[in-house]
N, C-alpha and C positions, 0 to 999 in steps of 0.2 A: 578538582574534581575529576573523578574517573568514571566513565561509562563504559562497564565491561558487558559485552555483547555476545551471546549465543550464535548458533550458526543459522538459527531461524531468521534472525533480524538481518544479518548480512546476505542471505539469500532473497531477500525482499527487494534488495537494491544493489546488485553485485558490486557495481564500480563507485557506490556511495555518491551519485551524482544528484540525486532526487533534493527536494527542498528540505527535508527533514533533516539529511545527513549535512547538509549546507549550512543550516542553523545549528547544528549542535557543534560542528567544528569552528563557527565563527562566535561563540558564546562562551571558548575558552576550556571545553572538554577534552580530555585525554581519551581516545577510544581505544580501550584495550582489546587486544584479540589474543587469543592463546593458539598455542601449537594444534591442539585437537581441532578447534574452530576451524582454524586455517586448512588443515588438511581436510574435514568434511566438506567446507565450502568448496575448494578445489575440487574435489570430487562430484559434487553436486552440479557444480558449473560444466564440468566435462558430461556429465549425464544429459543436462539439459541441452547442452550445445549438439550433442552426438543425436538427440531425438528431434531437435529442430532442424538439423541438417538432412535427417533421413526423410522427415516429412516434406520438405522443401524439394529434395531430389526426386520424390515421389511425384510431387506435382508438376516437377520439370518434366518429367517422362510423359505425364499426360498431356502437356503442352506440346512436346515433341511429337506425340502421337498425331496432333493437330495440325501439323505441319510449321509449329512455331519454333525457332530455333533458339535454344537457350542451352548453355552448357550447366552442367551439374557441379555442383560444389565439391571440390576435390578434398581428400584427405589433409593434403598439405595445407589447405586453408584453415582447416579444423585444428591440425597441430599449432598452427600459427597463432590462432585464437587462443587456444589454450596457454601457450607459453606466455603470450602478450597478459593475459588474465594473472597466471602466475607471478610473473614480473611485478605487476601491478600490486599484489597483495604484499609481496616481500618490501617493496619500495614504499608501502603505505606504513608498514611497522617502522620501517628506519626514519622516515619523514616526521612520524607522529611524536618522536623524542622519547620513546620508550626502547630503542635500539633493537630488541629482538623481543619476539613473541614469548607470553608466558608459557613456561615449560610445564611438561605433564606433573601432575601432583604426586607428592611423594608417599602414596598411599599404598599400604600392604595389601595384597591379593586376598589373605585370609580377612581382613575388614571389608572389602568389597563382597566378598561371598556372604558374610554375615549379614551386611546391609539388604543382600537380595533376599536372602531367606526371611529376614523379619519384614518384608515388603514395605519398607520406608521409602518415601520418595527421594530421589526421582524413579525409583523402581516401580513397575507397575504391578497390579495384584497378584500377578502369574508369576512375579520374580525373576521372569526371563529378559525382559526388555528394561534398559535404563542404564545399561553400563556406560555408555558414552555420556549420556546427560550427569551421570554422577561424576564422572572425570570432569567435565565442565565445571560442576557446582564446587568440587575439591579445588580445581585450581582457582575459581574466585575466592574461596575461602583462603587459600594459601596467599594469595595475592594482597589481600586486605591485611593479613596477619604479617606480612613482610614489608608493609609500606607503611613507614612511620610517620607520614604526613597527616596531619590535623584536618581532614577534609571530609568531602563526601563522597560516598562509593554507591554507585549505582548498577543493579543488575537488571538486564534487560533481555527479555526473551519474548516470543511470539506464541512459545510452546506452553501453554495453559495447562494442558492436561498432567502435564509432569511436574511442574513446578509450583501452580497456583493452588490456594486452598480450593476445595470443591465448593464451598458456599459462597465464596467469594473472589473471583479470578482476579481482583485486584490486589489481594492479600497473598503473601508468602504461604506455602502449605505449612500446618502446624509443625509437620518433621523437619523441615527445613529451618524454621524459625527456631523451634527448640534448640537446634543445634547451634544457631548462633547465641541463644541466650544463656546456655550452659557453658560458653567458652568465654576467654577475654575479649572476644570481639563485641560482646555485649556495649561496650562502652565506645565502639566506632559507630559512624553514623551511616549507617547502610540502608539502603532503599530499595524497594524492588518494584517493577513496571513489567506489565505483562501485555502492553499495547504500545506501539512506537506514537500512536497519536496521544495518547494519555501522557507520555513522558513528555512531548512536545509542548502540549497546553498547560501542563501544570509545573512543569520545570524550566523549560525554555523559554516559552512565550513572555513570563512575567520578567526575564532577564532583558527584553528588549524594549526600547524606549517607545510605548504606545503612543500613538498621536490622534487623540481622541477627536478632536475637533478642527482638523486641519481641512475645512472645507475647500479652501483654494487647490489644494493638492490633489483632492478629490476630483475636482472640476477640471483641473489639468488632465489628469488621465481620461476621463470620460469624454472629453475633446479632442483627445489624439488620437485619431481615427487610424493613420498609417502606421504609428508606432506600438500602439497599444490595443486599440480595439480590434481591428481586423486580424492581427496574429493570434488573439485569444480567440476570437471567433472560429478561425480556420482550424486551431488546435483543437477545440470543442468538437468540431464536426468530424474532424480526422478520427478521433478518440470514440465518437458514439457510432461512425461506421462500421467499427470491428467489435462493438459492445455485444457482451454476452448477458442479454438482460435478465436471465435467470440467476445470476449472481448477485442481484441487486433487489431491494424492497420495491420492486416494479410490479403491478398487476399485469398479468397476461394470461391469456386464454388459450387454450390447445396446447399442442406438441411442437416442439422442434421450432421455436419462433425465429426469425430472421428479418432484421431491420430492411425495409425496402426503401424508405425516403426519410430524410432529415430537411426540415424546413424552419424558418424563422428563429434563427440563433441568435440570442440578445443577450447583451451584457447588460444587467438589470440595476446593479447597484455595488458601489464599493461600501464594503462592510466594514473594513477596518486597516488602517495602515501602521505599520510598525518599523522603527527606524533599526537596521541593522549595523551600519557604520556611518560614516560622514554623508556617503552619496546612495546608500543601498538600502532598499526597502523591500519589505514583505507586506504584499498587498493581499487582502482575501475579498473574493468579489461573490456576488450572487449572479448565476446566470440561467436562461433557461433556454429550450429547444422543443418543437413538435417532432416526433418521431411516428412513421407509421410501419408495422410490422406484419408479415403474414405468419400464420402458422396454420395447423391443421386439427382438426377437431371430430371427434366422433359425433355420429348424428344423434346418439341416444344422449349423450353429454349436452350436447346444446338444448336438448327439450328440458332439461333439469336446471338450466340457469334462471335465476332470478330477473326481474324486469329492469332493475338497476344495472346488472351485468350486460343484458341484452343493448342495453343503449349502447354501449362501448364497442359493439361488434358490427362489423358489415362482412356479409357472407359474400364472397368473391366467385365463389364457384361451388354450388349446392351439390354437384355431383363428380366432384372429384374422382370419386371412386364407389365402391358399393356401399362401403361403411363410413367413409369420412367425407367432409367438405373442407374446401378452404377458406379460411375466414381473414379479413382484415381490421387490424385494430390501430386506434388512433391514441397515443398518449403524450400529455404534456410533461417534460422532465425539469426537475428542478436541479441544477448543476451548480455546486459549490467547487469554486476554482481558488488554487493559490499562485501566486506570482512572485518571482522574486526579479527586482529590477534595479537598475541605477539612472539616475536624474542629474544631470550635468550640464553646465552652460554649453551652449551650443558653440560648436568650433568654426561655424560659420557667422554671417551678419545677422541671422535670425534672432528675433526677440524671443522665442520661446526654447525652451530648455530641451536637451536632448536626452531622449528615453529610451535605453537598450535593456530589452527583456533578456533574462539569463536561463531562466528556468519556468516552466510552465506545469502545474500537474491539476488534475481533477482530485479534490478531496472527497466528495461523495456525490452520490446521484440517488434521486429519488422522485416519487409522485406523491407530493402532499396533497394533492387535490382527492386522491383516493381514500375514504374511508371504510375499512371491513368492517367497524362496528355500526355504521350508519344504517337506517331503515334501508331495507330493498325496495322502496318504492318513494317517488316524489308525492307531493299532495295533488298533483294533477293526475296521477295514476290512480287515485281513490276514486271507487265509483260513488257519486253522490245519489 
């Protein structure tokens, strides 16, 4: 089974250390990288690295102005990090068993121009953008054509706008699907995925040994405070402390919300346990936490809020300035967490197994208690 990924997927987890990539590698998939993807990702890594160092050095200069002694990050460190990442990608291709990255496709410039002029995907409607995406697509097509194995081929991208059907992002765009159907590749088992999560849930998860009723294992985990509960609680608190709530489906009022306090972080339940190998497990958890955040609101906006929304707002400073006031909001967040861990017999004389967590990730964050479609008042608010 081959998983051909484009740049957007690799840029979501540069070192492929997250749970999703761990599961992919442990279930027998060959991850296929092309020369163009490697070049794009190395370049993107460099841009992100330089931007991060620039912002960090700017913050350090601010601290130095306050008398705090910190050294700025040097260009030598930047070059070292870039070289280390370049080596990682090069070695990954070799260690994957495919020896070398997939080469650039043997497509004529004339064909590329005609493709752009005809406005076929992955070119955009203006015909100007899509050159590299088309080369990635053609690399995949040639890889499938040149590979004789009777197996499944998966094309995974996060770039829905250029590869997916406009009416259904889970489907390949008709321009690309028709290209497959009109070629000998129509006999090949080709699959398309536009989100990493869908690929994991629909392809990887069914390959894992699902442990549906192992209450004993769940009980063991929930009772393992030092080795299971506390590390996950600390991880959740750390992640929430730098959370940008505007990126999630969380109701907030005002502008520039910043988290002020995190309380009552709790692991509520073990939702599922899947066995990856003899001693390795994938655990999916339900957790929660109370957060308090500050924001600023125009005074006229406050007057337009419903009774329901007003219940969630505490005015901390009604005269922050002439036009705005500062407000405080309390929200209970539902947090879905995934964990990879090993459970082995204790090397000491303890009767309890030894639990070692290898990876923790937050899968989703939401506020399920908030309903934007519910009435703007409770029964107690209605005048009788």
